[in-house]
TORLOVEX-723257 format. One record per residue (C-alpha): residue in one letter; z, x, y. Coordinates in nm, 4 decimals. Each point is the difference from the previous one (the first is absolute). Layout:
<pts>
   type         up       east      north
      A          Z          X          Y
...
</pts>
This chain:
<pts>
   type         up       east      north
      M     1.0309    -0.1478    -2.2309
      F    -0.3377    -0.1032     0.1402
      G    -0.0785    -0.2594    -0.2639
      K     0.2891    -0.2456     0.0269
      N     0.0004    -0.0938     0.3661
      Y    -0.3698     0.0604     0.0586
      G    -0.0923    -0.2497    -0.2672
      G     0.2228    -0.2659     0.1481
      Y    -0.2095    -0.0971     0.3018
      S    -0.2758    -0.2508     0.0328
      G    -0.2633     0.2685     0.0313
      R    -0.2492    -0.1750     0.2222
      K    -0.1791     0.3265     0.0666
      Y    -0.0833     0.1556    -0.3333
      G    -0.2448    -0.1049    -0.2704
      R    -0.0082    -0.0232    -0.3772
      K    -0.2270     0.2844    -0.0974
      S     0.2519     0.2848     0.0198
      I     0.2587    -0.2116    -0.1828
      R    -0.2309    -0.0717    -0.2897
      K    -0.0850     0.3670    -0.0168
      S     0.3702     0.0870    -0.0165
      K     0.0585    -0.2529    -0.2765
      R    -0.2880     0.1372    -0.2040
      K     0.1536     0.3450     0.0197
      G     0.3418    -0.1299    -0.0965
      N     0.1777     0.1055     0.3181
      Q     0.2342    -0.2953     0.0554
      K     0.2542     0.1780     0.2208
      Y    -0.2167     0.0131     0.3093
      I    -0.2017    -0.3192    -0.0433
      L    -0.0372    -0.1577     0.3413
      K     0.0177    -0.3746     0.0457
      Y    -0.2143    -0.0159     0.3106
      V    -0.2348    -0.2502    -0.1624
      D    -0.0214    -0.3115     0.2160
      N    -0.2709     0.1045     0.2432
      P    -0.3513     0.0667    -0.1368
      K    -0.0946     0.1372     0.3411
      W     0.1494     0.3402    -0.0789
      G    -0.2034     0.0311    -0.3169
      K    -0.3149    -0.0928     0.1884
      R     0.0815     0.2603     0.2659
      R     0.0413     0.2680    -0.2652
      K    -0.3276    -0.0888    -0.1739
      Y    -0.1762    -0.0033     0.3360
      R     0.1364     0.3394     0.0871
      K    -0.0938     0.1551    -0.3304
      A    -0.3503    -0.1321     0.0344
      V    -0.0539     0.0839     0.3631
      L     0.1920     0.3238     0.0497
      P    -0.2614     0.2229    -0.1646
      L    -0.2633    -0.1527     0.2265
      C     0.2258     0.0551     0.2994
      V     0.0384     0.3659    -0.0915
      T    -0.3745     0.0400    -0.0407
      A    -0.0699    -0.1789     0.3269
      A     0.2745     0.1631     0.2113
      V    -0.2366     0.1314     0.2608
      M    -0.1660    -0.3424     0.0281
      L     0.3427    -0.1617     0.0395
      F     0.0745     0.2397     0.2821
      A    -0.3114    -0.1090     0.1814
      L     0.0567    -0.3707    -0.0618
      A     0.3760    -0.0392     0.0301
      G     0.1664     0.3250     0.1009
      W     0.3333    -0.1043    -0.1466
      G     0.2834     0.2016    -0.1494
      I     0.0173     0.2813    -0.2387
      L    -0.3226    -0.0840    -0.1807
      T    -0.1719     0.1373     0.3101
      I    -0.1112     0.3604    -0.0412
      A     0.1033     0.1965     0.3046
      R    -0.2251     0.2689     0.1401
      N     0.2398     0.2763    -0.0990
      H    -0.0062    -0.1199    -0.3625
      E    -0.3704    -0.0301    -0.0617
      G    -0.0991     0.0806    -0.3548
      E     0.3337    -0.0982    -0.1556
      S     0.0440    -0.3020    -0.2211
      V     0.1670    -0.3045     0.1530
      E     0.2913     0.0282    -0.2429
      A     0.0599     0.3673     0.0755
      W    -0.0160    -0.0554     0.3726
      S     0.2305    -0.3013    -0.0204
      Q     0.2626     0.2002    -0.1861
      D    -0.0258     0.2706     0.2649
      V     0.0507    -0.2591     0.2726
      L     0.2984    -0.1511    -0.1789
      T     0.1580     0.3431    -0.0238
      N    -0.0683     0.0507     0.3683
      L     0.1513    -0.3404     0.0700
      E     0.3161     0.1072    -0.1793
      D     0.0125     0.3090     0.2192
      A    -0.0754    -0.2062     0.3086
      E     0.2691    -0.2492    -0.0901
      E     0.2520     0.2816    -0.0268
      K    -0.1005     0.1177     0.3455
      V     0.0307    -0.3528     0.1348
      R     0.3448    -0.0458    -0.1552
      E     0.1285     0.3478     0.0860
      A    -0.1101     0.0128     0.3620
      E     0.1367     0.2673     0.2283
      D     0.0077    -0.0332     0.3758
      T    -0.2136     0.2936     0.1076
      G    -0.0835    -0.1162     0.3535
      N    -0.3017     0.1165     0.1989
      A    -0.0825     0.1380     0.3387
      N     0.0272    -0.3434     0.1572
      G     0.3356    -0.0684    -0.1606
      E    -0.1445    -0.2671    -0.2279
      E     0.1400    -0.0500    -0.3492
      D    -0.2322     0.1380    -0.2649
      A     0.1195    -0.1047    -0.3451
      A    -0.1064     0.2237    -0.2838
      A    -0.0919    -0.3149    -0.1927
      G     0.0485    -0.2459     0.0036
      G     1.3056    -2.7114     0.7916
      L    -0.3067     0.0044    -0.2239
      A    -0.0730    -0.2874    -0.2369
      D     0.0554     0.0271    -0.3750
      A    -0.2967     0.1779    -0.1578
      A     0.0169    -0.1562    -0.3450
      G    -0.0582    -0.3468    -0.1351
      P     0.1964    -0.1699    -0.2793
      D    -0.1680     0.2072    -0.2724
      G     0.0360     0.3286     0.1908
      R    -0.3643     0.0069     0.1131
      R    -0.0643     0.0908     0.3607
      T    -0.0614    -0.2924     0.2310
      G    -0.1722     0.2055     0.2696
      D     0.2674    -0.0757     0.2614
      I     0.0694     0.3689     0.0530
      K    -0.2811     0.2139     0.1332
      V     0.1487     0.3413    -0.0585
      K    -0.0551     0.2738     0.2573
      G     0.2222     0.2755    -0.1209
      I     0.1100     0.3617    -0.0096
      Y     0.1494     0.2173    -0.2726
      V     0.3587     0.1261     0.0390
      T     0.1736     0.2606    -0.2172
      G     0.3599    -0.0296    -0.1165
      P     0.1197     0.2930     0.2121
      M    -0.1686    -0.1473     0.3087
      A     0.1579    -0.3409    -0.0667
      G     0.3445     0.1622     0.0091
      N    -0.0713     0.2223     0.2997
      E     0.0607    -0.0612     0.3705
      A    -0.3735     0.0447     0.0537
      F    -0.0488    -0.3321    -0.1806
      Q     0.0805    -0.1653     0.3314
      E    -0.3357     0.1237     0.1316
      L    -0.1804    -0.1811    -0.2793
      L     0.1908    -0.3194     0.0786
      E    -0.1117     0.0305     0.3605
      L    -0.3588     0.0579    -0.1142
      V     0.0061    -0.3194    -0.2051
      D     0.1683    -0.1967     0.2785
      G    -0.2595     0.1089     0.2546
      T    -0.3200    -0.0332    -0.2029
      E    -0.1837    -0.2257    -0.2408
      L     0.1898     0.1546    -0.2939
      N     0.2172    -0.2400    -0.1987
      T     0.0714     0.1776    -0.3298
      M     0.1611     0.3126    -0.1444
      V    -0.0702     0.1374    -0.3481
      I     0.3208     0.1879    -0.0777
      D     0.0620     0.2446    -0.2819
      V     0.2456    -0.1466    -0.2478
      K    -0.0946     0.2375    -0.2807
      N    -0.1992     0.3013     0.1133
      D    -0.2323     0.2522    -0.1625
      E     0.2962     0.1989    -0.1323
      G     0.1528    -0.3073    -0.1612
      K     0.2777    -0.0077     0.2600
      I     0.1328    -0.3358     0.1161
      S     0.0725    -0.0203     0.3729
      W     0.3539    -0.1442    -0.0174
      Q     0.2907    -0.0340    -0.2397
      M    -0.1610    -0.2828    -0.1917
      D     0.2348    -0.2092    -0.2113
      L    -0.2052     0.0611    -0.3124
      E     0.1558     0.1838    -0.2924
      S    -0.3311     0.1217    -0.1423
      A    -0.0797     0.1729     0.3300
      R     0.3504     0.1339     0.0579
      S     0.0168     0.1467    -0.3506
      L    -0.3113     0.2047     0.0796
      G     0.1465     0.1292     0.3242
      A    -0.2971    -0.1618     0.1710
      C     0.1868    -0.1538     0.2928
      T    -0.0145     0.2101     0.3169
      P     0.1672    -0.1609     0.3030
      Y    -0.2708     0.0538     0.2585
      I     0.0943    -0.3497     0.1195
      G     0.3774    -0.0060     0.0282
      D     0.0475    -0.3771     0.0257
      I    -0.2895    -0.1980    -0.1436
      G     0.1481    -0.3322     0.1112
      S     0.0226     0.1070     0.3631
      F    -0.3466     0.1557    -0.0178
      M    -0.1604    -0.3195    -0.1319
      R     0.1782    -0.2088     0.2636
      T    -0.1452     0.2233     0.2695
      L    -0.3513    -0.0527    -0.1338
      E     0.0575    -0.3749    -0.0128
      E     0.1213    -0.0013     0.3597
      H    -0.3263     0.1636     0.1030
      G    -0.2038    -0.2542    -0.1979
      I    -0.1438     0.2662    -0.2292
      Y    -0.1555    -0.0936    -0.3352
      T     0.1321     0.2468    -0.2571
      I    -0.1870     0.1473    -0.2963
      A     0.1792     0.2139    -0.2609
      R    -0.2190     0.2886    -0.1165
      I     0.0820     0.0980    -0.3584
      V    -0.1761     0.3007    -0.1487
      C    -0.0582    -0.0717    -0.3677
      F    -0.1174     0.2482    -0.2614
      K     0.0460     0.3145     0.2043
      D     0.3756     0.0403    -0.0405
      P     0.1565     0.3454    -0.0487
      C     0.3464    -0.1542     0.0120
      L    -0.0574    -0.2418    -0.2884
      A    -0.1923     0.2649    -0.1956
      A     0.2952     0.2411     0.0272
      G     0.2690    -0.2592    -0.0668
      K    -0.1773    -0.1577    -0.2966
      P    -0.2300     0.2638    -0.1525
      E    -0.1131    -0.2431    -0.2689
      L    -0.1793    -0.1960     0.2742
      A    -0.1627     0.3052     0.1565
      L    -0.3707     0.0522    -0.0434
      K    -0.0493     0.3179    -0.2020
      K    -0.2692     0.2209    -0.1425
      A    -0.0306     0.0868    -0.3670
      D     0.2175     0.3103     0.0471
      G     0.2784    -0.2085     0.1529
      A    -0.0577     0.1201     0.3567
      P     0.0175    -0.2709     0.2668
      V    -0.3124    -0.1417     0.1580
      T     0.0155     0.0757     0.3710
      D    -0.2259    -0.0509     0.2989
      G    -0.1295     0.2539     0.2480
      G     0.3400     0.0098     0.1700
      G     0.1837     0.0704    -0.3254
      M     0.1569    -0.3475    -0.0207
      A     0.0444    -0.1548    -0.3430
      W    -0.1421    -0.3345    -0.1114
      V     0.1355    -0.2578    -0.2426
      N    -0.1964    -0.1830    -0.2666
      P    -0.1710    -0.3175     0.1294
      Y    -0.0009    -0.1439    -0.3525
      R     0.3786     0.0019    -0.0408
      E     0.1606    -0.3398     0.0523
      E     0.3267     0.1694     0.0983
      V    -0.1799     0.1394     0.3048
      W    -0.1320    -0.3471     0.0847
      E     0.3530    -0.1387    -0.0248
      Y     0.1474     0.2675     0.2278
      L    -0.2659    -0.0459     0.2676
      T     0.0448    -0.3763    -0.0050
      E     0.3777     0.0322     0.0249
      V    -0.0419     0.2171     0.3097
      A    -0.2369    -0.2601     0.1447
      E     0.2438    -0.2833    -0.0705
      A     0.2827     0.1947     0.1640
      S    -0.2251     0.0466     0.3042
      V    -0.0485    -0.3752     0.0202
      E     0.3765    -0.0457    -0.0180
      A     0.0324     0.2452     0.2898
      G    -0.2224    -0.2264     0.2081
      F    -0.3543     0.1374    -0.0238
      D    -0.2737    -0.2593     0.0435
      E    -0.2569     0.1654    -0.2242
      I    -0.0308     0.2574    -0.2785
      Q    -0.2731     0.2627     0.0098
      F    -0.0669     0.2183    -0.3059
      D    -0.1563     0.3391     0.0725
      Y    -0.1194     0.2677    -0.2446
      V    -0.0571    -0.2887    -0.2378
      R    -0.2562     0.2039    -0.1873
      F    -0.0472     0.2843    -0.2457
      P     0.0188     0.3623     0.1140
      I    -0.3110     0.2079     0.0600
      G    -0.0834     0.3618    -0.0731
      E     0.0287     0.2557    -0.2770
      D     0.3547    -0.0982    -0.0950
      A    -0.0999    -0.3639    -0.0232
      E    -0.2888     0.0824    -0.2308
      A     0.2476     0.1655    -0.2381
      A     0.2566    -0.2814     0.0112
      E     0.1366    -0.1582    -0.3168
      Y     0.0515    -0.3714     0.0684
      G     0.1345    -0.1014    -0.3392
      V    -0.2747    -0.2576    -0.0541
      D    -0.3494     0.0158    -0.1423
      M    -0.2009     0.0462     0.3184
      G    -0.3159    -0.0958    -0.1866
      K     0.1370    -0.3509    -0.0367
      T     0.2234    -0.0334     0.3017
      E    -0.1686     0.0260     0.3380
      K     0.1897     0.1239     0.3033
      Q    -0.0881    -0.3190     0.1866
      Q     0.2030    -0.1943    -0.2543
      A     0.3159     0.1973     0.0768
      I    -0.0364    -0.0341     0.3773
      G    -0.1001    -0.3654    -0.0138
      G     0.2718    -0.0720    -0.2543
      F     0.2744     0.1564     0.2104
      L    -0.1060    -0.1844     0.3132
      E    -0.0177    -0.3336    -0.1802
      Y     0.3446     0.0671    -0.1451
      A     0.1409     0.0825     0.3445
      V    -0.1757    -0.2927     0.1680
      N     0.1408    -0.2457    -0.2544
      R     0.3513     0.1246     0.0722
      L    -0.0329     0.0287     0.3780
      H    -0.1810    -0.3271     0.0561
      G     0.3066    -0.1603    -0.1497
      K     0.1788     0.1249     0.3093
      G    -0.2719    -0.1332     0.2290
      V    -0.1066     0.3441     0.1194
      V    -0.3475     0.1324     0.0760
      V    -0.1234     0.2842    -0.2245
      T    -0.2576     0.2550     0.1110
      A    -0.1531     0.3184    -0.1396
      D    -0.1536     0.3087     0.1584
      V    -0.3240     0.1165    -0.1608
      F    -0.2542     0.2742     0.0561
      G    -0.2801    -0.1242     0.2221
      T    -0.2428     0.1951    -0.2162
      I     0.0521    -0.2282    -0.3019
      I    -0.2091    -0.2613     0.1803
      G    -0.3408     0.0197    -0.1652
      S     0.0853     0.2984    -0.2222
      E     0.0368    -0.0568    -0.3732
      T     0.0891     0.3656    -0.0477
      D     0.2932    -0.0165     0.2396
      V     0.1214    -0.3202    -0.1619
      E     0.0080     0.1716    -0.3377
      Q     0.1767     0.3074     0.1382
      V     0.2851    -0.1612     0.1941
      G     0.0241    -0.3373    -0.1757
      Q    -0.0392    -0.2109     0.3136
      D    -0.2605    -0.2746    -0.0382
      Y    -0.0504    -0.1495     0.3443
      A    -0.1347    -0.3384    -0.1060
      V     0.2504    -0.0511    -0.2825
      L     0.2932     0.0919     0.2238
      G    -0.1477    -0.2358     0.2570
      E     0.1005    -0.2836    -0.2344
      T     0.3370     0.1491    -0.0942
      I     0.1858     0.0664     0.3225
      D     0.0312    -0.1593     0.3430
      V    -0.1350     0.2823     0.2160
      L    -0.2212     0.3021    -0.0678
      S     0.0424     0.2944     0.2351
      P    -0.2911     0.2410    -0.0503
      M     0.0442     0.3414     0.1592
      V    -0.3267     0.0149     0.1906
      Y     0.0904     0.3117     0.1962
      P    -0.3274     0.1564     0.1177
      S     0.1399     0.3398    -0.1019
      H     0.0055    -0.1122    -0.3651
      Y    -0.3768    -0.0325    -0.0304
      G    -0.2220     0.2970    -0.0762
      N    -0.2696     0.1144     0.2372
      G    -0.3132    -0.2092    -0.0510
      V     0.1776    -0.3128    -0.1220
      F    -0.1227    -0.3190     0.1701
      G    -0.2879     0.2093     0.1321
      L     0.2345     0.1717     0.2456
      D    -0.0055     0.3759     0.0434
      V     0.3802     0.0143     0.0388
      P     0.1683    -0.3390    -0.0509
      D     0.3152     0.1304     0.1653
      A    -0.2012     0.0427     0.3205
      H    -0.1167    -0.3629    -0.0136
      P     0.3145    -0.2152    -0.0229
      Y    -0.1610    -0.3336     0.0859
      E    -0.3026     0.0360    -0.2264
      T     0.2038     0.1288    -0.2949
      V     0.2608    -0.2751     0.0069
      L    -0.2633    -0.2696     0.0523
      A    -0.2046     0.1253    -0.2959
      A     0.3034     0.0279    -0.2278
      L     0.1252    -0.3478     0.0843
      S    -0.3461    -0.1504    -0.0339
      G     0.0123     0.1340    -0.3551
      S     0.3386    -0.1663    -0.0412
      K    -0.1486    -0.3350     0.1009
      E    -0.2776     0.0363    -0.2546
      E     0.2381     0.1050    -0.2771
      L     0.2291    -0.2992     0.0454
      E    -0.2520    -0.2715     0.0845
      G    -0.0098    -0.1330    -0.3577
      I     0.3699    -0.0917     0.0061
      P     0.0821    -0.3552     0.1171
      E     0.1601     0.0150     0.3417
      D     0.3228    -0.1642    -0.1132
      K     0.0431     0.2694    -0.2656
      R    -0.1283     0.2955     0.2020
      A     0.2386     0.2604     0.1407
      A     0.0051     0.0544     0.3732
      V    -0.1293     0.3419     0.1096
      R     0.2064     0.2105     0.2377
      P    -0.1361     0.3539     0.0256
      W     0.1841     0.3186     0.0828
      L    -0.1565     0.1691     0.3023
      Q     0.0094     0.3647     0.1034
      A     0.2344     0.0929     0.2848
      F     0.0026     0.3730    -0.0690
      T    -0.2369     0.2920     0.0490
      A    -0.1407     0.1312    -0.3298
      T    -0.0139     0.3692     0.0855
      W    -0.1025     0.0905    -0.3563
      V    -0.3312    -0.1879     0.0280
      N    -0.2979     0.2113     0.0959
      G    -0.1433    -0.1626     0.3117
      H     0.3063    -0.2155     0.0694
      I     0.0814    -0.1458     0.3392
      S     0.3364    -0.0543     0.1679
      Y     0.1393    -0.3489    -0.0477
      G     0.1608    -0.1655     0.3003
      G     0.0064    -0.3467     0.1473
      E    -0.3786    -0.0344     0.0212
      Q    -0.0536     0.0828    -0.3672
      V     0.2792    -0.2337    -0.1074
      R    -0.1469    -0.2821     0.2070
      Q    -0.3455     0.0552    -0.1484
      Q     0.1423    -0.0445    -0.3493
      I     0.1888    -0.3145     0.0987
      Q    -0.3201    -0.1445     0.1448
      A    -0.1806     0.0829    -0.3246
      V     0.2622    -0.2001    -0.1906
      Y    -0.0700    -0.3025     0.2167
      D    -0.3768     0.0449    -0.0153
      A     0.0221     0.0132    -0.3810
      G     0.1630    -0.3421     0.0053
      Y     0.3610     0.1031    -0.0612
      E     0.3004    -0.0574     0.2253
      E     0.2773     0.2373    -0.1094
      W     0.0561     0.3742     0.0007
      I     0.2639     0.2723    -0.0285
      L    -0.0011     0.3455     0.1597
      W     0.1025     0.3094    -0.1951
      N     0.1432     0.3121     0.1541
      A     0.2315     0.2071    -0.2160
      V     0.2157     0.1054     0.2953
      N    -0.0006    -0.3509     0.1486
      R    -0.1681     0.0761     0.3324
      Y    -0.2428    -0.2668     0.1110
      P    -0.2210    -0.0051     0.3111
      E     0.1067    -0.2845     0.2256
      D    -0.3332     0.0121     0.1834
      G    -0.1697    -0.1135    -0.3215
      L     0.2033    -0.3209    -0.0097
      L    -0.0261    -0.3129     0.2101
      P     0.2992    -0.0801     0.2204
      N     0.2333    -0.2760    -0.1090
</pts>
């Protein structure tokens, strides 16, 4: 289970204190060997000392910094920071479902209105990014990749500054987009041939000079949960832990899950993908998640250790193949201790673990009042600039040669569920791209769940 493989890695990220505590209590099975870096221990002591002060001074922090979920929005005055943060995380889960499950509603002007939401080698000898590729990308679903309409996306890339596609290999339902030659996936019935001939498909992308990123959804996996119930995340009564859309999650602590995800990633590399991107590499949120039984002593085993441990495990394997490894994270974890604890994503620690961090800094994902903005969704430039300025601050303590690149996800959809939202077209997309550059970053990816992107927001090729 969790103990054997987890304990086998160098553990640069995690300190000695929790290990000593585990030894004192006699729990040898889940002792973690992340002991080589005292920085983690210092971070934990700092947080424990400072967090109470941060809670007490939340209003002052809003006035001075205006960052993240520690900011008390106007519509949450009088609530504690922790209570409001949990509410926002729950809303984020709902928002994420809307982003992922977009429906093309259309409007009076015929505009799409989603209900949510030869390039050089990118890796050096050790798998670290060299910076040769400055990704400007779009997200593509499996069904779109296998559809005739995919030709329109190829034309969009050919005619604009775009150079990259992030393509679903394993989607939110746990379905793999082609008949992958991987027994563990086939035995689950996970392979769905959206892409009929993966070899021909990859050759087409190569002919168009497109850098290819394989998106692999991690711990949200109804297919794996159904096929191997022992890996499913469950509540005390045995019922599965599901998200707002009713999709089941698997246990982030189980090494068998880590192995399966890494096998899928390795098969993607064999298929020809240039880069691996892990999404939903976090713990679930909401009432079900609060009732989850993880099979470990959560008082001794922090969620960050499971997420960081899996990514280090995957990176060690995938760097052996010379491939770049990236991870999608909530933008709201930047500057928010509470969010870090809830979802298990520690921005700074992951910034030393993987090659690229992709924070989802969609303006629609920030509550009204955050960053001092009445409705962040209505201020795309200001919201993205503020979020990425926080990213700079969070990562500045990491030496540059060990620091992950930052490539944010940007909003290319209209968030109709947000009170006070605006329609997102080319102008709003361009404002976000400019904010990326003004924050000192060079790469970005656009998300639209139905894969419709405004050409007027992109520079011509």
